[in-house]
C-alpha positions in Angstrom: -41.5 5.1 8.1 -41.8 3.5 4.9 -41.4 -0.7 4.1 -39.7 -1.6 0.7 -38.2 -5.3 0.0 -37.9 -6.0 3.5 -35.9 -2.6 4.3 -37.0 -0.3 6.7 -36.5 3.4 5.6 -36.5 6.3 8.5 -35.9 8.9 6.3 -34.2 10.3 3.0 -30.5 9.9 4.6 -31.5 7.3 7.1 -30.4 3.8 7.8 -32.4 0.8 5.8 -31.7 -2.0 8.3 -33.7 -5.6 7.5 -36.9 -6.6 9.1 -36.5 -8.4 12.3 -32.5 -8.8 11.8 -31.0 -5.3 12.9 -31.3 -2.6 15.7 -29.9 0.8 14.1 -26.5 1.4 15.4 -23.7 3.3 15.1 -20.3 1.5 14.6 -17.3 2.9 17.1 -17.0 0.8 19.7 -14.1 -2.6 19.7 -14.8 -3.4 23.4 -16.5 -5.4 24.8 -17.8 -3.5 27.7 -19.9 -1.8 25.3 -20.3 -3.5 21.8 -22.7 -2.4 19.1 -25.9 -3.8 19.7 -27.5 -6.5 17.1 -30.8 -8.1 17.4 -31.1 -11.5 19.2 -32.4 -12.6 15.4 -29.0 -11.8 13.9 -26.9 -12.7 16.4 -28.5 -16.2 16.3 -27.2 -16.8 12.5 -25.0 -19.0 12.0 -23.1 -17.1 9.0 -23.2 -13.2 9.0 -21.2 -12.0 6.0 -20.0 -8.3 6.5 -19.5 -6.7 2.6 -16.6 -4.2 3.1 -14.9 -1.8 1.0 -11.3 -2.4 1.2 -8.8 -0.4 3.3 -11.1 1.2 6.0 -10.6 1.3 9.8 -14.6 1.6 10.2 -15.8 -1.9 9.0 -13.3 -4.1 10.7 -14.6 -2.7 13.7 -17.9 -3.8 12.9 -16.7 -7.4 13.1 -15.0 -7.1 16.6 -18.4 -5.4 17.5 -20.2 -8.9 16.4 -17.2 -11.0 18.0 -18.0 -9.1 21.3 -21.4 -10.0 21.3 -21.1 -13.9 20.5 -18.4 -13.8 23.3 -21.1 -12.0 25.7 -23.5 -14.7 25.0 -21.4 -17.4 25.3 -21.4 -18.7 21.4 -18.1 -20.3 19.7 -17.1 -18.1 17.0 -15.3 -18.3 13.9 -13.5 -15.1 12.0 -13.3 -15.7 8.3 -10.5 -13.4 6.5 -9.8 -13.5 2.7 -6.0 -15.3 3.5 -4.5 -18.2 2.1 -5.7 -21.5 3.8 -2.0 -22.4 3.1 -1.3 -20.1 6.4 -4.1 -21.8 8.6 -1.7 -23.6 10.9 0.5 -20.1 11.5 -2.8 -18.2 12.4 -4.3 -21.1 14.7 -0.6 -21.0 16.5 -1.1 -17.2 16.8 -4.5 -17.1 17.8 -3.8 -19.1 20.5 -1.4 -17.6 22.1 1.9 -19.9 21.4 4.6 -17.9 22.9 7.0 -18.1 20.4 9.5 -16.0 18.5 9.0 -18.3 15.4 5.2 -18.0 15.3 5.3 -14.3 15.7 7.5 -13.9 12.6 5.8 -16.5 10.9 2.5 -14.4 11.2 3.9 -11.0 10.3 5.0 -12.7 7.2 1.7 -13.8 6.2 1.5 -13.4 2.5 -2.0 -11.4 3.1 0.1 -8.7 4.7 1.7 -7.9 1.4 -1.8 -7.3 -0.1 -2.0 -3.6 -1.3 -5.7 -3.6 -2.3 -6.9 -3.0 1.4 -7.1 -6.7 2.7 -4.2 -6.4 4.4 -4.8 -3.4 6.2 -3.4 -2.1 9.6 -7.1 -2.3 10.8 -7.3 -6.2 10.1 -4.1 -6.7 12.0 -5.5 -4.7 15.0 -8.5 -7.0 14.3 -6.6 -10.4 14.6 -4.5 -9.1 17.5 -8.4 -8.4 19.4 -9.1 -11.9 18.7 -5.9 -13.0 19.8 -6.9 -11.1 23.1 -10.4 -12.1 23.1 -9.1 -16.0 23.5 -7.1 -14.7 26.1 -9.9 -13.6 28.0 -11.5 -17.2 27.4 -13.4 -16.9 24.3 -14.0 -19.7 22.1 -12.7 -18.1 18.7 -10.9 -18.9 15.7 -9.8 -17.6 12.4 -10.1 -19.2 9.4 -8.2 -18.9 6.4 -10.9 -18.6 3.2 -8.8 -18.4 0.6 -6.9 -20.5 -2.0 -3.7 -21.7 -2.1 -0.9 -19.7 -3.3 -0.1 -22.4 -5.8 -3.6 -21.6 -7.2 -2.9 -18.1 -8.4 -1.2 -19.2 -11.0 -4.0 -21.5 -12.3 -6.7 -19.2 -14.4 -9.6 -21.6 -13.9 -8.9 -21.2 -9.9 -8.6 -17.9 -9.9 -12.2 -17.9 -11.6 -14.0 -20.1 -9.0 -12.2 -18.6 -6.9 -15.4 -16.8 -5.4 -17.0 -20.5 -5.3 -13.8 -21.8 -3.2 -13.7 -19.6 -0.4 -17.7 -19.9 -0.3 -17.2 -24.3 0.0 -14.1 -23.6 2.5 -16.4 -21.6 4.9 -19.5 -23.9 4.4 -17.2 -26.8 5.3 -15.1 -25.6 8.1 -18.0 -24.0 10.5 -19.5 -27.1 13.4 -22.5 -27.2 14.0 -21.7 -25.2 17.4 -19.9 -22.1 15.8 -21.4 -18.6 14.7 -19.0 -17.1 11.8 -18.6 -13.4 10.3 -16.9 -13.2 7.6 -15.1 -10.1 6.2 -15.0 -10.2 2.4 -15.5 -7.3 -0.5 -18.6 -6.4 -1.0 -18.6 -7.6 -4.6 -18.5 -11.1 -3.4 -20.5 -10.8 -0.1 -23.9 -9.5 -2.8 -26.5 -11.9 -3.5 -26.3 -11.9 -7.4 -29.7 -13.4 -8.2 -27.8 -15.0 -11.3 -29.2 -18.8 -12.0 -26.7 -21.3 -11.7 -24.0 -18.5 -10.1 -20.9 -19.2 -8.5 -20.5 -16.2 -6.6 -19.8 -16.5 -3.1 -22.7 -14.7 -1.6 -25.2 -16.7 -4.2 -23.6 -20.3 -2.6 -24.4 -19.7 1.2 -26.8 -20.9 2.8 -30.3 -19.1 2.8 -30.4 -18.5 6.2 -27.1 -16.2 6.1 -27.3 -12.5 6.7 -25.6 -10.5 3.9 -24.8 -7.3 6.0 -23.6 -3.8 3.0 -21.8 -1.1 5.2 -23.4 2.1 4.2 -20.9 5.5 4.9 -20.5 9.1 4.9 -17.6 8.7 2.5 -14.0 9.8 3.5 -11.4 8.1 2.8 -9.9 3.9 1.5 -7.0 2.4 0.9 -7.1 0.4 -2.1 -6.2 0.2 -5.4 -7.6 2.6 -8.3 -6.1 2.8 -11.6 -3.1 0.6 -10.8 -2.2 3.2 -7.7 -2.7 1.8 -4.5 -2.9 4.5 -2.2 -5.3 6.6 0.6 -8.2 7.8 -1.8 -11.1 10.2 -1.1 -14.2 8.2 -1.1 -17.8 9.8 -2.0 -20.8 8.9 0.4 -22.8 5.8 0.0 -25.3 5.2 2.3 -27.7 2.6 2.6 -30.5 1.8 0.1 -33.1 -0.8 -0.5 -31.5 -3.7 -2.2 -32.4 -7.6 -3.3 -28.0 -7.9 -3.2 -28.1 -7.9 0.9 -30.3 -8.7 3.6 -29.6 -5.8 6.0 -27.4 -2.5 5.7 -25.6 -1.0 8.7 -24.3 2.8 8.5 -20.9 3.5 9.9 -20.9 7.3 9.7 -17.2 8.6 8.0 -14.6 6.2 6.8 -11.0 6.6 7.1 -8.4 4.7 5.0 -6.4 1.7 7.1 -2.7 1.4 5.3 -1.2 -2.1 4.8 0.7 -3.5 7.0 3.7 -3.7 4.5 3.5 -0.9 1.7 
């Protein structure tokens, strides 16, 4: 076993994990009866960021496992996603379990489900339903829409500072007694190390845990060369990196298509 830049290397193809933060894990559980095991040090952090490759089934499952662990330890949880903050009221009503055909309809019509680049995946839809179910079973959990207002997408300046705006929204929205897990593209999640950077990962508190997800390859639904569909993905295993605080291997990944195609 060798140590490099805070990462533990167990063998040539094994998991690298930040020291004292994560236990070696496999990610296949979405049931709170058998959650993936994280170290107490990780679960105690107020912000845990999962940097994902959009459009897979396995990476939202990792978020579900974190939420399960927080529920089982009585923590208040926030699940933050790349949805427009314009939709926060509808999301709140849906997660609260408001029994209304209008609420269900408005939730189904959220713009995020039109995203064909993997952000509006069926896996995320299932995770939103899972969060609602956790809340119905007594968990204090909510979903936070971090992204910029829809009107700002027409403003080039706002689009350029979108990453910073999401970080500001996250930090300002979490209460002192809450823990947040963020599912966001791995480019946003990383720590760039650039002086004066306004990237999402650079603006988070130093106590935040940035997790990169390694995998054995497989498929993912995303957009390449203007073609949005299920694409073959080469293996991308964990390796030492200053951009992330920890890395988790999830095995073979599988594509999750958009809710609306």
